N, C-alpha and C positions, 0 to 999 in steps of 0.2 A: 537546594537547590532543586524545582521543579523535573517530575518525569519526565514531560513535556519533550525535553531539553533536544534530542535527539531527531524532531520533529524535522523536518523540509524546512526550509525562509524558500520567498516568493521573489523575485525577483527586483521585490521593491524592498522586500523584506534585510535581501542583501545587502542593498547597498543600501537602505541604513544604515546597519551594523559597521560597514564598512564606512561610513562617517562617523559615527561614537568610536571604533577604532582607530582612525586616525586622528581625531581629538581629544582622546584619551575620557574624555566626557560630553555630553553636548546637550541640551535645552533642544525642545522642537524650533526655537527661530536660529539656534546655530544651524541645526538638518536642511532645517528652506532654505538657510544662508546659503550650502556647500551641496547643495542637488542641486544639478541642473534644469531638467525637470518638472520639477516640487509639485504633487498635488497641492491640497489648500492646507491647509495647517492645522484645522479638524482631521484630518487623513493621514500625515503625519505623529500626531496626538493618537492615534487610533492606534497607526501601527506599530508604534512605539509600546502603548500600554501590551499588543498581543507578543511583540518581542521580551517583556517582564511577563506574562503569562508562561512563553514557553522557556521562560529559564534563561532564557539571553542575557539580558539585561539587570538591572534593578533601580530602585533611583534614591536619589534624598531630596529633600524638599529645602527650595534656596528664598525664602522670601513666600511672593507667589507663585513661583516657579519648581518644576519639579527639572530634577539631572539626573541624567542618561552617562549609566555606564556599566562593560561589557561582566557580567560576573564570572565569568572565564578570558582566559588570556589568551590572547589570537593565535597563536601556534598549538594552543590547546585544543581551539576549535578544527585550525585546521585539519589539523591530526585525524579527530574525531569528523569531521568530512567525509577526507577521504579514503576512510577506516568503514565508510557507507560508499563510499562510489566503488571502493575495489569488489563491494559483496553484491551491492546490486545491479551494476551494468559488466562485471571484468570475472564474476563466480570465485572471487579471490583468490585469483592471481595477479602476480605484482605484474612478472615479463607479459602478461597481457595487455596489458597498461600503460605499460613503459614502450610498444610495439605499440598501442595504437597514439602514443604520442611520436614518437618516433617519424610513422608513414603519416603523418599530420600533414599533407603540404599544408596549411594555413600559415603551422606556428613554425616551419622551416628554422629547423638550428645553424645557431654562425658558429665554423670554430671552435669560438672561443668557450660556447654551450659546451662542445659537444664532447671536447677536452677536460670540460669540467664534471660533467656528467663519467667520464672517464674514468679518474680519481675517485670518486665517490663510489660506484664501484670495484672498483682498484681496495680501496680501503675497507669495504664492506667484506669483498672476500679477506682481508689479512686481517680483522674482528671477529669474521667466521660464519655473520650474517648471512 
């Protein structure tokens, strides 16, 4: 895997990765069909090539087409992105990160979500994390 894997993704790169993760594998045409405000065919092809160079995707040839798939399972990519976010914006403080999420008026949590979070915290306490 490329050492560039931890490079950040642009908004468009993230959108394309979401499509590939959702579909499992995708061609340029698949990505174009799935994106709402899709750029040109050649732009999508370029983004896919860049994502492959960064180590996020791999491709296989299927006739004249390239079929792209993720190099890393989505959960592992999420954890890596979260570690970067935690380090870069919250000084490695999980408490500050969670407080920011809870204080954000735009993401008001439902009673069920709060209950689920309380359960996760309790489980972490019991497991000694």
